[in-house]
C-alpha positions as CSV (number, residue, x, y, z in Angstrom):
1,M,-18.3,-3.7,18.1
2,T,-19.3,-3.1,14.8
3,D,-17.2,-5.3,12.0
4,P,-15.6,-2.5,9.8
5,V,-16.2,-4.7,6.8
6,S,-19.8,-4.2,7.2
7,S,-19.2,-0.5,6.3
8,I,-17.9,-1.6,2.8
9,R,-19.9,0.3,0.1
10,Q,-20.4,1.1,-3.5
11,G,-17.6,3.4,-4.6
12,D,-15.1,1.9,-2.2
13,G,-11.9,0.5,-3.5
14,L,-9.2,-1.6,-1.8
15,I,-5.5,-0.7,-2.2
16,L,-2.5,-3.0,-1.0
17,I,0.7,-1.2,-1.0
18,D,4.0,-2.8,-2.0
19,V,3.3,-6.0,-0.1
20,Q,6.5,-7.4,-1.9
21,Q,9.1,-9.9,-0.9
22,D,12.0,-7.5,-0.4
23,F,10.1,-5.5,2.2
24,C,9.0,-8.9,4.3
25,P,11.6,-10.7,6.6
26,G,14.1,-12.5,4.4
27,G,14.2,-9.6,2.1
28,A,16.5,-6.8,0.8
29,L,14.8,-4.1,2.9
30,P,12.7,-5.8,5.4
31,I,10.3,-4.4,7.7
32,K,9.5,-6.0,11.1
33,E,6.6,-8.2,10.8
34,G,5.8,-7.2,7.3
35,H,4.6,-10.5,6.4
36,Q,1.9,-10.3,9.2
37,T,0.0,-7.7,7.0
38,V,-0.7,-10.6,4.6
39,P,-3.5,-12.4,6.3
40,V,-5.3,-9.4,7.4
41,L,-5.1,-8.1,3.6
42,N,-6.4,-11.8,2.5
43,R,-9.6,-11.2,4.5
44,W,-10.1,-7.4,3.3
45,V,-9.3,-8.8,-0.4
46,Q,-12.2,-11.5,0.0
47,A,-14.6,-9.0,1.7
48,F,-14.0,-6.6,-1.6
49,C,-14.1,-9.7,-4.1
50,D,-17.6,-10.6,-2.4
51,R,-18.8,-7.5,-2.9
52,N,-17.6,-7.2,-6.6
53,L,-15.6,-4.0,-5.7
54,P,-12.1,-3.1,-7.2
55,V,-8.8,-4.1,-5.6
56,Y,-5.8,-2.5,-6.5
57,A,-2.1,-3.5,-5.8
58,S,1.2,-1.4,-6.0
59,R,4.6,-2.6,-6.5
60,D,8.0,-0.8,-6.3
61,S,9.6,-1.9,-9.7
62,H,13.1,-0.2,-9.6
63,P,15.4,-0.3,-12.4
64,D,19.1,-1.5,-11.5
65,R,21.0,1.3,-10.0
66,H,18.1,3.3,-9.2
67,L,18.8,6.7,-7.8
68,S,17.1,5.8,-4.5
69,F,19.7,3.1,-3.7
70,E,22.7,3.9,-1.6
71,E,25.4,3.5,-4.1
72,Q,23.5,6.3,-6.1
73,G,23.6,8.4,-3.2
74,G,20.1,7.3,-2.3
75,P,19.0,6.4,1.3
76,W,18.2,2.7,0.8
77,P,20.0,-0.7,-0.1
78,P,19.1,-1.9,-3.6
79,H,15.4,-3.7,-3.4
80,C,12.6,-4.3,-5.5
81,I,14.7,-4.5,-8.6
82,Q,12.4,-5.2,-11.9
83,D,12.0,-8.9,-12.3
84,S,13.8,-10.2,-9.4
85,P,12.3,-12.4,-6.9
86,G,12.3,-9.5,-4.2
87,A,10.1,-7.5,-6.5
88,E,7.6,-10.0,-6.4
89,F,4.6,-9.7,-4.3
90,H,4.4,-12.1,-1.3
91,P,3.5,-15.4,-2.1
92,D,0.9,-16.0,0.5
93,L,-0.9,-12.7,-0.7
94,I,-4.1,-13.5,-2.7
95,L,-4.7,-10.9,-5.4
96,P,-7.7,-11.6,-7.7
97,D,-7.2,-12.2,-11.3
98,N,-8.8,-8.7,-12.1
99,A,-6.6,-6.7,-9.4
100,V,-5.3,-3.5,-11.0
101,K,-1.4,-3.4,-10.4
102,I,0.4,-0.1,-10.3
103,S,4.2,-0.2,-11.1
104,K,6.1,2.7,-9.3
105,G,9.9,3.6,-8.7
106,V,10.3,3.0,-12.4
107,R,11.5,6.7,-13.0
108,F,15.1,7.5,-13.4
109,D,14.9,11.1,-12.3
110,H,13.2,10.7,-9.1
111,D,11.6,8.3,-6.3
112,Q,7.9,7.5,-6.3
113,N,6.9,6.6,-2.7
114,S,3.2,7.5,-3.5
115,I,1.0,5.3,-5.6
116,F,-0.4,8.9,-7.1
117,D,3.1,10.0,-8.1
118,D,3.0,10.1,-11.9
119,T,1.2,6.7,-12.2
120,G,-2.3,7.9,-13.6
121,L,-3.9,6.2,-10.5
122,A,-6.1,9.2,-9.6
123,S,-7.6,9.0,-13.3
124,Q,-8.2,5.1,-13.0
125,L,-10.0,5.7,-9.7
126,E,-12.2,8.3,-11.3
127,R,-13.0,6.1,-14.3
128,D,-13.8,3.2,-11.6
129,G,-16.1,5.4,-9.4
130,V,-13.9,5.0,-6.6
131,K,-14.7,7.7,-3.6
132,R,-13.0,6.3,-1.0
133,L,-10.1,3.9,-0.6
134,W,-9.2,1.1,2.1
135,V,-5.3,1.3,2.5
136,G,-3.1,-1.5,3.9
137,G,0.7,-2.4,2.8
138,L,4.1,-1.5,3.5
139,A,5.5,0.6,4.9
140,Q,3.3,2.7,7.0
141,D,5.8,5.8,7.5
142,I,6.8,5.9,4.1
143,C,4.6,4.4,0.9
144,V,1.4,4.1,2.8
145,L,1.8,7.6,4.4
146,T,2.5,9.6,1.2
147,S,-0.1,7.6,-0.5
148,V,-2.7,8.5,2.0
149,L,-1.8,12.2,2.0
150,D,-2.0,12.4,-1.8
151,A,-5.3,10.5,-1.9
152,R,-6.6,13.0,0.4
153,K,-5.2,15.9,-1.5
154,V,-7.2,14.8,-4.5
155,G,-10.4,14.6,-2.7
156,I,-10.6,10.7,-1.9
157,E,-11.8,9.4,1.6
158,V,-9.4,7.0,3.1
159,C,-9.8,4.2,5.8
160,L,-6.5,3.1,6.9
161,L,-6.3,-0.5,7.9
162,R,-4.0,-0.2,10.9
163,D,-3.7,-4.0,11.5
164,A,-2.5,-4.4,8.0
165,T,0.3,-1.9,7.8
166,R,3.9,-1.9,9.6
167,P,6.2,0.8,9.8
168,V,9.9,1.0,9.1
169,T,10.4,2.5,13.1
170,A,7.8,2.5,15.7
171,E,8.5,6.3,16.0
172,G,8.0,7.0,12.4
173,G,4.6,4.7,12.6
174,E,3.3,6.8,15.4
175,E,4.2,10.1,13.5
176,A,2.5,8.8,10.2
177,I,-0.5,8.0,12.0
178,Q,-0.6,11.4,13.5
179,K,-0.2,13.1,10.0
180,M,-2.8,10.8,8.5
181,E,-5.3,11.5,11.1
182,A,-4.7,15.2,10.7
183,A,-5.5,14.8,7.0
184,Q,-9.0,13.3,8.3
185,T,-8.0,9.7,7.5
186,R,-10.2,7.1,9.2
187,I,-7.9,4.6,11.1
188,V,-9.7,1.2,11.2
189,T,-7.8,-1.0,14.2
190,E,-9.5,-4.3,13.6
191,I,-11.2,-6.2,10.9
192,G,-13.8,-7.8,13.6
193,P,-15.2,-11.0,13.2
194,T,-13.8,-13.3,10.2
């Protein structure tokens, strides 16, 4: 079996979506086994750094009383509140110093599940010469899904690192995979030799 890392090439970028304390066990909105994405992502970060290719990391950064929170009529408990410990990246996630960080969920008028929603990321990727994204993070059936679909809409190829994502629900995860495959996303199921 070919190691998927060997197919990384110039024009590729790695994006880690919302690998934050609140989305991991013990957090305010924990995703089952969310922390297990971290060692897989760290291996991919190293592979991209070894090739001098760009790494991006998104994070929810909600203002207090954000409209996505239950007390404001939204679907979620308060999570990833700006400057709170829960909003921090998972402590075991190894981000390079030059990683581009994307804050989302900062707007007062709507939520931002997708990393492309009012962040300017598409323009940054174009400036960086990124034509293909390798994607992992949380949650597979919400922010990962919407981000992958938006990447495809703007013409960016996507490889989903399935072992580096976890869904809110198993059913939601399967449905998300089907939607991503229908959008011609390549699903990568293992990293191969490390």
